[in-house]
N, C-alpha and C positions, 0 to 999 in steps of 0.2 A: 597711863598711856592712852593716847587718843588714836582712834582708827578711822581713816577715811575709807569708805567702802562703796562698791558699785553692786547693785542688785539688778537682776533682769527678771522681768515679768514672764512667767511661763504661759500667760494668757495671750499677750500681744507682742512679746519680745522688747517692750520699751524698757528703759533703764532708769534707775533711781540712784542718785549720788547723795551720800550723807556722811556725818561724823558722829561717832559715839565712843563711849568708854567701854561699854559692854556689848560686844558685837552679837553674841549669841542671843541675848535678851532683846536687842533691837530687831534682829531678824524675826524673832517670835512675834514682836509687836506688829511688824509689817504684815506678817502672814495671818495674824488673828484679826486684822482689820482695825486695830487701834490707831493706826496712822490714817487720818481722814483724807489727806490729800491724794493718796494713791490706793485707797481701799478697793476701788473698782477693778484693780489690775492684779489682785492676788490670785494665785500664790507667786512668791518670789524665790529666786535662788541667788545665793552669793556667787558672784563671778570674779571679784577681785577686792583686795583690801591692802592697806599699807599702814604701818604703825608709826606714830610720831610721839616723841617724848614732850614736845612743846605744843601746847593747845593752840596758840596763835598760828603757828605754822600749819597745823592740821586744817584749821578753818580757811587759811589762805589757799592751801592746795585744793580744798573742796571748791572754793569759789572759782579757782582757775579751771578745774575740770568741768565746771558748769558753763564756762565761757565757750565761744565758738572755737577758739584756738585750742582750748582744753579738750573739747569734743574730738577734734582732729587728732590730738596727741593720744587720747584714749584709744581711738580706733587703730592708730598706727603702732602704738607701743605697749598697751596694757591688755587689750582683749582681742 
């Protein structure tokens, strides 16, 4: 199962969107600084996730959420 997730930085309230199989482990990686792209914004909290049985659909939905229309959808419907 693939999980599309949204994290929020407790430091500056910015958001990170990603896909993973192991959500608990991935959150630990983000908060320990193992993820270089957003290391400066730790700590993070999980604010939303959705489970997909199909890997391709999960990555497509992640890509959509990262788009401008997906950003609007997220603000209106998810968080």
